[in-house]
N, C-alpha and C positions, 0 to 999 in steps of 0.2 A: 312492492305493493301488497297490502293485506288482501287475503281472499275475501269473497263475499261473506262467508260464515264468520270470519274474524271481525269484519266490519260490523256485522249485525250484533256480534257479542259486545263490541265496543259501544255501539248505540245503546244497547240494553244497559250496560254498566253505567254509562253517562246519565241516561234518563232516570234510572232507578236511584242512583246516588243523589241526583238533584232533588228528586221527590222525597227521599228519606230526610235529607237535610232540612227541607222546607217543613215537613211535618214535625220533625223533632224540635224545631224552633218556633212553632206557633202559627204556621200558615193554615188557612182554611183549605178544605179538600178540593173545592172547585178550582182554586188557583193552582194547586199541585197538578191536577189532571190537565189543565190547559198548558202549563209549562212543559210537562212531560210529552204531551202530544205534539207540541211545537218543536221540541228537540228532535223527536223521531222523524217528523215530517221534513224539517230542515236538513237532517242528516241523510235524507234520501230514502227512508223507509216508505214502502208503498202502502202498507197497512199497519195499524197498531191497535192493540186491545189492552185496556187497562181495568184493573179493579183495585181501588185505593180505599184503605181504611186507616184509622189512626194507629193501628197496631201492626200494619204491614201493607205491602204493595205487591200486586201481581201484574206482570206485563209480558206481552208477546208481540213480536213484529214479523211481518212478511210471511208468516206461516211456515217458515223454514227452521227457525231456532225455537226450541222448546221454551215455554213460558218460564220465567224466573221470578223468584220471590225475594223481596227485600224486607226483612223484619224491622220494625221500629221499636227499639227496646227502651228508649227514654224520651221524655218530652219536657222541654223547657221553653223559654221565650227569649229569642234573640232575633229581633226584626232586621238587624243589620245583615245577618247571614242570608235571610230570605231576599233582601235587596241585592246582595252580591250574586246570588243564584240567578235572579231575574236579569241582572245586568249582563252576566256571562251568556245567558240564553239569547239576549238581544244581539250581543256581539257575534255570536255564532250564526244567528239568522242573517246578519249583515256580512258574513264571511270575513269578519275581522280576525277571527281565530279559527283554527282547525278543530275537528272533532277530538283529536288526540290531545291538543292543548286544553280544550274544554274539560275533558275527563281528568287531566292532570291537575288543573286548577281546582276542580271540585274535590278531588282527593286531598289536596293541600288544605282547602277550606274546612273539610271534615276533620282533619287531623289537628288543626291549629285553633285554639280558642280565640274567639273574636270579642270576648267580653271586655267591657271597660275596666280600667284598673279598680282595685278594691276600694281605694279612698274615694274615687268618683262615685261609686255605687253608694257608699255611706253618705256622702254629701247629698246626693240626689234623694235618698230615702229621707234624710232630715228635712230637706226643703219641701218635698211632697207632703210630709206629715204636717209640718207647721203651716204651710200655705193652705192646705185643704181644711185644716182645723179652723183657720180664720174664715175661709170661704163658706164653710157649712155651718159653723157655730157662732161666727162673729165675735170670737173671744180673743182679742188681740193680746191681752196680758199673758195668756198661756202659750203664746207662739213659741218662745224659746224653749220652754220645758217640753213642749210637744215635739219639737225638732230633736231634742236630745233623746227622749224616750223612743221615738220612731227610729232613730239611728241605731240605738242599742238593740231594739227588737229586730231590725234587719240584720244586725251582726249575728245574733243567735240563729236566725233563719239561714243565713249564708253558711255559717259553720256547720250546722246540722245537715244541710242539703249537700254540702261538699264532702263531708267526711263520714257520715252515717248512712245516708241514702235510703232512708225508710220513708216511703210515701206518706205525706200528710203529717208526719211527726214534727217536721220542721215548722209547719204553720201552727200546730197546736202549742209547741214549746215557745215559739216566738210570741204568740198572743198571750200566753200565760205570763211571760216575762214583762210584756207591755202592761198587763193588768197590775202586776205587783209594783212596778216602777211608778205607775200612775197613782196608785194608792199611797205609796211611800212619799212621793213628791207632794201630795196634798197634805199628809200628816206633818211633813217637814216645813210646810209653808211656802214651798217653791211653786206650787200650782194652785189654782183656785177651784177648778171644776174637774173632777175625776172623769166624768163621762166625756167631756170635750177632749181631754187629753187622749183618752182611749180611742175615740172616733178618728181623730187625726192620725194617731200613731199606727193604726192597723191598715191605713189606706195603701201603703206599699205592698201589703200582703194580699189584698183583695184580688181574686181571680178574674179580673176584667177581660183579659184577652180570651180565655176559654169560653166565657159566657158569650162574648161577641161572636166568636167563631162558631159556637154551637147554634146560635140563631141563624147565622149566614148559611151554614151547612144545611139546616132544616129547610130554610126558604129555597135553597138550591136543589132540594129533592134528595139530599143524602140522609136518609132516614135511619141509617145505622150509626154513622160517625157523628151526626149532629146530637142525638140524644146521649151518645157515649161521652162526648165532650161536656154536655150539660151535667151529667151525673158526676163526672170528675170535678167540675167546678163546684157543684153542690157539696160534695164531700170535703173539698178544700175549705169552702166557706163554713161548713159545719165544724171543722177542726178549729178554725179561728174562733168561732162562737163558743165552743166548748171550753177552750182555753181561758177566754175572758170570763165566762160564767163560773168556772171553777174558782178562779181567784176572787171574784166578787162574793161568792158564796161563803168563803172561809175567812176573808179579811174584812 
């Protein structure tokens, strides 16, 4: 049987890992706080104190174990991982899994990528680009070229995000490539309207999740994380806009 201190350490590890995974993959702060508090309560902790930001988490329980910090070094968007963490939390609350099993599954989830296969991501980017171009601009003849341009733009974004890892460079480069391809497709007679093709093709890059979470955090009273997410989304949107503007200025 683990000692009381060892169990408290395991509770902290489990709750902090769950919170970090959720923040890294696009969860709003209020959901993270609620999930971590429920984990501590269901594990038998009498008290828990939390301080959650998008760059790190501070947590203490029972007043016996010193507060521990879990830094958040990267942020992406994988709603499936958030759903898995919430599902494991519910199973733990229902006593379907033990605390040790909960911690082990979180460690495995953290170590293994849950992203969809690359070809699925490309197909999704193509369909999102083409369908939203038709929905927003009502330009059906440019549907297929918009799908192609959006797919190639996502390919550039994916490659730079994975291998170079410079924040916002991937959005800038991908939008620049989209602008060049849109202009070339028009010159080659493959597309009718450059603006419509660009509008549809950049949709997979638009930071919709950060903007939504920023508003939700601000409304929930998180006046540090909310504006921080908003600034991050604004810089990402600016990088997309600058890439398109640069291409249109010189071509």
